[in-house]
C-alpha positions in Angstrom: 18.3 -8.1 24.5 19.2 -4.9 26.2 20.8 -3.0 23.5 20.9 0.7 23.2 21.7 0.1 19.4 17.9 1.2 17.8 17.7 -1.5 15.8 14.8 -3.5 14.2 16.4 -6.5 15.4 16.9 -4.9 19.0 13.1 -4.2 18.4 12.1 -7.8 17.9 14.6 -9.4 19.9 13.3 -7.4 23.2 9.6 -8.3 22.5 10.4 -11.9 21.9 12.1 -11.7 25.4 8.6 -10.2 27.1 6.1 -12.3 24.8 7.9 -15.1 23.7 4.8 -17.5 24.4 1.7 -15.4 22.5 1.4 -16.2 18.7 3.3 -14.3 16.5 2.8 -14.9 12.6 -0.3 -17.0 11.5 -0.7 -17.8 7.8 -3.5 -20.4 6.0 -2.0 -24.1 5.6 -4.4 -27.1 4.9 -7.7 -25.0 4.7 -6.9 -23.1 8.4 -5.3 -20.7 9.4 -2.5 -22.0 12.0 0.4 -19.7 13.8 3.3 -19.9 15.6 4.5 -17.8 18.6 7.4 -15.2 18.9 10.1 -18.1 20.2 9.5 -20.1 17.3 9.6 -17.1 14.9 12.9 -16.0 16.9 14.3 -19.7 16.6 12.8 -20.0 12.9 14.9 -16.5 12.2 18.1 -17.9 13.6 18.4 -20.8 11.6 18.0 -18.7 8.6 20.4 -16.2 10.1 22.9 -19.5 10.3 21.9 -20.8 6.6 23.3 -17.2 5.2 26.6 -17.1 7.8 27.1 -20.5 6.0 26.9 -19.4 2.6 29.5 -16.6 3.5 26.8 -13.3 4.2 28.8 -10.6 6.0 27.8 -7.1 7.4 26.8 -4.9 4.3 26.0 -7.6 1.8 23.3 -6.9 -0.3 20.3 -9.4 -0.1 17.8 -9.7 -2.7 13.8 -10.7 -1.5 11.3 -11.2 -4.3 8.4 -13.3 -2.5 4.3 -12.7 -2.1 3.4 -12.1 1.5 4.5 -15.1 3.6 5.6 -16.2 7.1 9.2 -16.8 5.0 9.4 -13.4 3.6 9.2 -11.9 7.5 11.8 -15.1 8.6 14.1 -14.0 6.0 14.2 -9.8 6.5 15.2 -10.4 9.9 17.3 -13.4 9.0 19.2 -11.0 6.7 19.3 -7.8 9.0 20.4 -10.2 12.2 24.0 -10.5 10.2 24.1 -6.9 9.4 23.4 -7.2 5.9 20.8 -5.1 4.0 17.6 -6.4 2.4 16.3 -5.4 -1.2 13.4 -6.0 -1.6 12.0 -6.7 -5.0 8.3 -7.4 -6.3 7.4 -10.3 -7.8 5.4 -8.8 -10.6 8.0 -7.1 -12.3 9.9 -7.7 -15.1 13.1 -9.4 -15.8 14.8 -6.2 -17.4 13.7 -4.0 -14.4 14.8 -6.9 -12.0 18.4 -6.7 -13.8 18.9 -3.0 -13.3 17.7 -3.5 -9.3 20.4 -6.5 -8.7 23.2 -4.6 -10.7 22.4 -1.1 -9.0 22.3 -2.7 -5.8 25.1 -5.1 -6.4 23.1 -7.9 -4.5 25.3 -10.9 -3.6 22.3 -13.5 -3.0 18.3 -13.6 -4.0 15.6 -15.5 -2.0 12.5 -15.9 -4.6 9.1 -18.2 -2.9 8.8 -19.8 -6.4 9.8 -21.9 -9.9 8.2 -19.2 -11.5 10.4 -16.4 -10.0 13.5 -18.3 -10.7 12.9 -18.7 -14.4 12.7 -14.8 -14.2 16.5 -14.5 -12.4 17.5 -17.2 -14.5 16.9 -15.6 -18.1 19.0 -12.3 -17.0 21.7 -14.4 -14.8 24.5 -13.8 -17.2 24.3 -10.2 -16.9 24.1 -9.8 -13.0 27.8 -10.4 -12.0 27.3 -9.9 -8.5 24.7 -12.5 -8.0 26.0 -15.9 -6.6 23.0 -17.8 -5.5 19.0 -18.4 -5.6 17.4 -19.5 -2.3 13.6 -20.9 -3.2 11.1 -21.2 -0.8 8.9 -23.8 -3.0 11.9 -25.6 -4.8 11.3 -28.1 -7.3 13.9 -30.8 -7.9 13.8 -29.7 -11.8 15.5 -26.3 -10.6 18.2 -28.0 -8.9 21.7 -26.9 -10.5 24.7 -25.4 -8.4 23.8 -22.0 -8.0 20.2 -22.6 -6.8 19.2 -23.5 -3.4 16.1 -24.7 -1.5 15.1 -22.8 1.6 14.7 -26.5 3.4 18.7 -27.1 2.4 19.9 -24.0 3.6 18.1 -24.6 6.8 19.5 -27.5 7.1 23.4 -26.3 6.3 22.6 -23.6 9.1 21.8 -26.1 11.5 25.5 -27.9 11.1 26.9 -24.3 11.1 24.8 -23.0 14.3 26.3 -25.9 15.8 29.9 -25.6 15.0 29.6 -21.9 15.9 27.2 -21.4 19.1 27.3 -18.1 19.5 27.5 -16.6 16.2 24.0 -15.3 16.8 24.3 -12.8 19.2 27.7 -12.2 18.3 26.2 -10.9 14.8 23.1 -9.2 16.1 25.4 -7.4 19.0 27.1 -6.2 16.4 24.2 -4.8 14.1 24.1 -0.6 14.8 21.3 2.0 14.5 22.8 3.7 11.9 23.8 0.3 9.5 21.4 0.1 6.5 18.6 -2.0 6.8 17.6 -1.8 3.8 17.5 -0.4 0.0 14.2 0.3 -1.4 13.2 0.9 -5.2 10.4 3.3 -5.9 8.3 1.3 -8.3 7.7 5.1 -9.6 5.0 6.5 -11.9 7.8 7.9 -13.8 11.7 7.3 -14.7 13.6 4.8 -13.6 13.6 3.6 -10.0 15.7 5.0 -7.2 17.6 2.8 -4.4 16.2 4.3 -0.7 18.5 3.9 1.9 16.9 3.1 5.1 18.8 2.8 8.2 17.7 0.4 10.9 17.6 4.0 13.4 15.0 5.5 10.1 12.4 2.9 10.5 12.9 2.3 14.6 11.9 6.2 15.0 8.7 5.7 12.5 7.6 2.8 14.9 8.3 4.7 17.8 6.1 7.5 16.2 3.4 5.1 15.4 3.1 3.6 18.9 2.5 6.9 20.5 0.1 7.8 18.1 -2.3 4.9 17.6 -3.7 2.5 19.7 -2.2 -0.6 19.0 -1.5 -3.3 21.6 -0.8 -7.2 22.2 -4.0 -8.1 21.9 -4.6 -6.6 18.4 -4.5 -8.9 15.3 -3.1 -7.4 11.8 -4.5 -9.0 8.4 -1.5 -8.1 6.1 -2.2 -8.3 2.1 -0.7 -5.0 0.7 3.4 -6.2 -0.4 5.8 -6.6 2.2 8.2 -5.3 -0.5 6.7 -1.6 -0.3 8.1 0.0 3.3 4.0 0.9 3.8 3.1 -2.4 4.7 7.2 -3.1 6.1 6.2 -0.8 8.9 3.3 -0.5 8.9 1.8 -4.1 8.9 5.3 -6.0 10.2 7.8 -3.7 12.3 4.8 -1.7 13.9 2.6 -5.1 15.0 5.8 -6.4 16.0 6.6 -3.3 18.4 3.3 -3.6 19.7 3.2 -7.7 20.4 0.3 -8.4 17.9 -0.3 -11.1 16.1 0.1 -10.6 12.1 -2.1 -12.9 9.7 -1.4 -13.2 6.2 -4.1 -12.9 3.2 -3.8 -15.9 1.1 -3.7 -13.8 -2.0 -5.1 -10.2 -2.9 -8.3 -11.7 -4.5 -9.4 -13.6 -1.3 -9.1 -10.4 1.5 -12.9 -9.7 1.8 -13.1 -13.8 2.5 -9.8 -13.3 4.6 -11.0 -10.4 6.8 -14.1 -13.0 7.7 -11.9 -15.1 9.0 -9.0 -13.6 10.6 -11.3 -11.3 12.2 -8.4 -8.3 12.6 -8.6 -5.9 14.8 -6.4 -3.9 12.2 -5.3 -3.5 9.0 -3.6 -1.3 6.4 -4.7 -1.3 3.1 -5.0 1.3 0.2 -7.7 3.2 -1.1 -8.7 0.9 -4.0 -10.1 -2.1 -1.8 -12.5 0.3 -0.2 -13.7 1.8 -3.1 -14.1 -1.7 -4.1 -16.3 -2.8 -0.9 -18.1 0.4 -1.0 -18.9 -0.2 -4.9 -20.3 -4.2 -3.8 -22.3 -2.5 -1.0 -24.2 0.1 -3.0 -25.1 -2.4 -5.9 -25.8 -4.6 -4.0 -28.5 -2.4 -2.5 -29.3 -0.8 -5.5 -30.1 -4.5 -6.8 -32.3 -5.3 -3.8 -36.5 -4.9 -3.5 -38.0 -1.6 -3.5 -38.5 -2.4 0.6 -34.5 -3.4 1.1 -33.7 -0.1 -1.1 -36.0 2.0 1.2 -34.2 0.7 4.3 -30.8 1.2 2.7 -31.9 4.7 2.0 -33.0 5.4 5.5 -30.9 3.7 7.4 -28.0 6.4 5.7 -30.2 8.9 5.8 -30.0 8.8 9.6 -26.4 7.7 9.9 -25.7 10.6 8.2 -27.9 13.1 10.8 -25.8 10.9 13.2 -22.3 11.5 12.0 -23.3 15.6 11.6 -24.5 15.5 15.6 -21.9 13.6 16.4 -19.0 16.0 15.1 -21.2 19.1 16.4 -21.3 17.8 20.0 -25.4 17.1 19.9 -26.3 13.4 19.8 -29.5 12.9 21.2 -31.1 9.6 22.4 -33.3 9.6 20.2 -30.9 9.4 17.5 -28.6 7.4 19.0 -31.7 4.7 19.4 -32.0 5.4 15.4 -28.6 4.8 14.5 -28.6 1.6 17.0 -31.4 0.1 14.5 -30.1 1.0 11.7 -26.5 -0.3 12.4 -28.5 -3.6 13.2 -30.8 -3.5 10.0 -28.2 -2.6 8.2 -24.7 -1.7 8.8 -24.0 -5.0 11.0 -23.3 -7.1 7.3 -20.6 -4.6 6.5 -19.3 -5.3 9.5 -19.3 -9.1 9.6 -17.9 -8.7 5.8 -14.4 -6.8 7.7 -15.0 -9.2 10.1 -16.8 -8.2 13.2 -13.6 -7.3 15.1 -12.4 -4.4 13.8 -11.4 -1.3 15.4 -9.7 0.7 12.2 -8.2 0.8 9.3 -4.9 2.4 8.3 -4.9 3.8 4.6 -1.9 5.2 2.8 0.2 4.6 -0.6 -2.5 6.7 -2.7 -5.7 9.1 -1.4 -8.3 8.4 0.5 -11.6 10.1 -1.0 -13.1 12.3 1.3 -16.3 10.4 0.3 -15.3 7.0 0.8 -13.9 7.8 4.1 -17.5 9.1 5.8 -19.5 6.1 4.1 -17.2 3.6 6.1 -17.9 5.9 9.2 -21.5 6.4 9.1 -21.7 2.6 8.5 -19.9 2.2 11.9 -16.0 1.5 10.4 -13.4 4.1 10.6 -10.6 4.4 8.2 -7.5 6.4 9.4 -5.9 8.4 6.1 -2.1 8.6 6.7 0.3 10.0 4.4 4.0 9.2 3.9 7.2 8.3 1.5 9.2 5.4 1.1 11.9 8.6 2.0 10.5 8.7 5.4 10.3 5.6 6.4 7.2 6.0 5.7 4.8 7.8 7.5 4.7 11.3 8.2 1.3 12.2 9.4 -1.5 10.0 10.3 -5.4 10.5 11.8 -5.7 9.4 15.1 -8.5 7.0 16.7 -9.7 9.8 19.1 -8.2 12.8 16.8 -9.5 12.6 13.0 -10.6 15.1 10.3 -12.1 13.0 6.9 -10.2 14.8 3.9 -7.0 15.2 5.5 -3.9 13.0 6.6 -4.3 13.9 10.2 -1.2 15.7 12.3 2.0 15.0 12.2 3.6 12.5 13.8 5.8 13.4 17.3 8.5 12.6 16.0 8.7 14.6 12.7 9.1 17.8 11.3 7.0 19.3 8.7 6.5 22.7 7.1 4.8 23.9 3.8 7.0 26.4 1.6 6.2 29.1 -0.3 5.1 27.1 -3.2 2.9 24.9 -1.5 5.4 21.9 -1.4 5.1 20.1 1.7 8.8 19.8 3.3 9.6 16.9 6.3 12.4 16.6 8.6 13.3 13.7 11.5 15.0 10.9 12.2 12.9 8.8 9.9 14.5 10.6 6.8 16.1 8.3 4.2 20.3 8.5 4.2 19.8 9.1 0.6 19.4 7.5 -2.8 22.2 4.6 -3.6 24.7 5.7 -5.4 23.2 8.7 -6.5 24.3 11.6 -4.8 23.6 14.0 -7.4 19.5 12.8 -6.8 19.6 13.0 -2.9 20.8 16.5 -3.2 17.9 17.5 -5.4 15.3 16.3 -2.6 17.3 16.9 0.6 18.6 20.5 1.3 21.3 21.6 3.5 19.3 22.1 6.5 18.1 18.5 6.5 14.6 19.4 5.0 13.4 16.6 2.7 11.1 17.9 -0.6 8.3 15.5 -0.9 6.9 16.5 -4.3 3.9 17.0 -2.6 1.9 20.4 -2.2 -0.4 20.8 1.0 -1.2 23.1 3.8 -1.6 22.7 7.6 -4.8 23.7 8.5 -5.3 25.4 11.9 -6.0 22.3 14.1 -2.5 20.9 12.8 -4.1 18.7 10.1 -2.2 18.2 6.6 -4.2 18.6 3.9 -2.6 16.9 0.4 -3.6 18.6 -2.6 -1.8 16.9 -5.2 2.0 15.9 -6.4 3.8 18.7 -7.6 4.4 17.2 -11.2 0.7 16.2 -11.5 -0.8 19.6 -11.7 -2.0 20.7 -15.1 -1.6 23.9 -16.8 -4.3 24.3 -19.3 -2.9 26.3 -22.8 -4.9 28.9 -20.9 -2.5 29.5 -17.6 -5.3 27.6 -15.7 -4.0 25.4 -13.1 -5.8 22.0 -12.3 -5.3 19.4 -9.9 -6.4 16.1 -11.4 -6.2 13.7 -8.2 -9.3 15.9 -6.4 -11.5 15.3 -9.8 -10.0 11.8 -9.9 -11.3 11.0 -6.9 -14.5 12.3 -7.1 -15.6 10.3 -10.7 -14.6 6.9 -9.2 -16.9 7.4 -6.8 -19.6 7.0 -9.5 -20.9 3.0 -9.5 -20.3 3.1 -12.8 -16.3 4.0 -13.0 -13.4 2.2 -11.7 -10.3 3.8 -13.2 -9.9 7.1 -14.8 -6.4 9.1 -15.8 -7.3 13.5 -16.7 -5.4 14.8 -19.5 -5.2 18.4 -20.4 -1.4 19.8 -19.6 -0.6 22.2 -22.6 -4.2 21.7 -24.2 -7.1 23.7 -24.6 -9.6 21.8 -22.2 -9.7 18.5 -20.1 -10.1 14.9 -21.3 -10.1 11.6 -19.9 -9.7 7.9 -20.6 -11.9 6.0 -18.3 -12.1 2.2 -17.5 -16.0 1.9 -16.6 -17.0 -0.8 -14.1 -17.9 -3.4 -16.5 -19.8 -5.9 -14.2 -21.7 -2.3 -13.8 -22.5 -1.2 -17.3 -23.4 -4.8 -18.2 -26.0 -4.9 -15.8 -27.1 -1.5 -17.0 -27.3 -2.6 -20.4 -29.1 -5.6 -19.5 -31.5 -3.9 -17.8 -31.8 -1.1 -20.8 -32.3 -4.1 -23.1 -29.2 -3.1 -24.7 -27.8 -6.1 -27.3 -24.1 -6.5 -27.4 -21.5 -8.9 -28.5 -18.5 -8.0 -26.7 -17.2 -5.6 -24.2 -15.4 -3.4 -27.1 -19.3 -3.4 -28.5 -20.7 -2.2 -25.0 -18.7 0.6 -24.4 -19.3 2.0 -28.0 -23.1 2.0 -27.8 -24.1 5.6 -27.2 -26.9 4.4 -23.9 -23.9 3.6 -22.1 -21.7 6.9 -23.1 -24.5 9.1 -22.2 -24.5 6.9 -18.9 -21.2 7.7 -18.4 -21.6 11.6 -19.3 -24.7 11.7 -16.6 -21.9 10.6 -14.2 -19.3 13.1 -15.4 -22.2 15.8 -15.1 -23.0 15.0 -11.8 -19.6 15.9 -10.4 -19.2 18.4 -12.7 -21.3 21.3 -10.2 -18.4 20.8 -7.9 -15.9 22.6 -10.1 -14.7 25.4 -12.3 -16.0 25.5 -15.8 -12.0 25.5 -16.6 -11.8 21.9 -14.6 -14.8 20.1 -16.4 -14.2 17.1 -18.6 -15.1 18.0 -22.5 -14.4 14.7 -23.5 -13.8 11.2 -22.7 -12.7 8.1 -24.2 -13.7 4.4 -22.5 -11.3 1.6 -22.8 -12.4 -1.6 -22.4 -9.7 -3.4 -19.8 -8.3 -2.4 -16.2 -5.4 -0.8 -15.6 -2.9 -3.6 -14.4 0.3 -4.3 -12.7 0.8 -7.1 -15.5 0.5 -4.4 -18.0 3.2 -2.1 -16.5 0.2 0.4 -16.1 -0.2 0.8 -12.0 2.6 0.1 -9.7 2.5 -2.3 -7.1 0.4 0.0 -4.8 -2.4 0.2 -7.8 -0.9 3.8 -8.6 -1.8 4.3 -12.2 1.5 5.1 -14.3 0.4 8.2 -16.1 3.4 8.4 -18.4 3.1 4.8 -19.7 -0.7 5.2 -19.8 -0.3 8.4 -22.4 2.3 6.6 -23.9 -0.1 3.7 -24.9 -3.1 5.8 -25.7 -1.9 8.7 -27.2 -3.8 7.8 -30.4 -7.0 7.7 -27.9 -6.2 10.8 -26.0 -4.9 12.9 -30.0 -8.4 11.9 -31.4 -9.8 13.5 -28.1 -8.5 16.8 -29.1 -8.6 16.7 -33.4 -11.8 14.5 -33.6 -14.7 16.2 -33.8 -17.4 13.6 -35.0 
């Protein structure tokens, strides 16, 4: 397909023409990973496209897609786009009320869902969604059958009949899709307020793919492991379209819980992730080392001491043969186990969605595993900057993509401009004007700076800055990142805006504190009882004190409260990309927070 239009369909069709016989998609079937080629991928897209056309879908129609990551997700996505229709991805984890808002705001015509449980969510709100005509279900159950609910298989069968009667429909539809056409309305999950529909054109994401391919070392020999939600633009661009652009294969993890297991099975070369996965892997490695015999602990500590010297010498270009040899031995004795844990073939991870703590990135690098941190927004399709495989700097989000502009405003807000910036917020011109100025600069809401080497540093969200009652400015994310590096701390929310001092809500690592209590012969009957124990409180205080020396006195945590349960997506405490919804937490734990400022016991 030699089209001058920069669409995601031209990206896909050109890839099929070049490497049609290469494996495109892999997923677990009957206990093992099986794949299909780019040629077969195109055939499946054509079938789904015909099925949609048979249902009367036309250019510009809004089609919602609510599913976990699986091959049908990407087939459906490209099938929607092939007709010039607009994909409105919805997280399967959100509530019926949130789904209702999106369906009505986007004026959705059809919704495609993965399983019966999601059908039930839709039927609860059916009467309140006047534009919604039908539900298409991947894993259909006969009990769901009615005139408004269609099985995926039935739609494909009807599509075959439609294609037989209209043999040229697919090529004609694809040729009618233009670069500036909308390809998606992505509703930001948001840590505050109602979601806004980000309008992205084909050309927006295409430009981001072009920038990514110029920047990152990705080719036809690569295999991606995908587990972040495809509903989120980070995975959809970096884990799907970027992989297609390079001709790589994409394997889908069975679930978030099986990612580490699937890493060992798929043995990917590249994987996108959020920092939470790296933090958990690091925590597991440190806990295993701590639980080992004295000799194993000694070897582990020796290996990391060698790797620390190795890393410092490497960055100063002062490596010598003796240090290389010692690092080789350290890798064989210690780090090889971590390499195998992530599959053994990894070139690098790409981290995004939230800030990556510098010490986590350095921990993995010392072990011989590179994490390339990047930065972007849904509104920028999404990548603005990313570290390179041969040019990276820990503690930064890398250098700006070659087709992206960045400048720093007088108040240190990061502004960006370029072909990947969104068309605007759907049906909300006022909100669009608030973030995109007359010169086309998008105001990110993030604070940061560019260093002398052109690396972008993010300091915090503009709205997250805490200003104490004494007028001191505190950047909570820096302190929170330091605290969650502790093996005993799982999650942290720091409070202190318009207050005299900082406090924190802390979710301890429950497994680690239970082991600690057992080792200390502390008796407890429940987690709730354990987190009230003075020895556990002292342990967490010691961890807080350990990092406090890095911060000014007004940045130190005076009081804290331990919570017995992790923040979760299901409880609306985390976004689908695992960011804490601070407004939800502040409301939910208002009593505990007030007690830290008023109780003196």
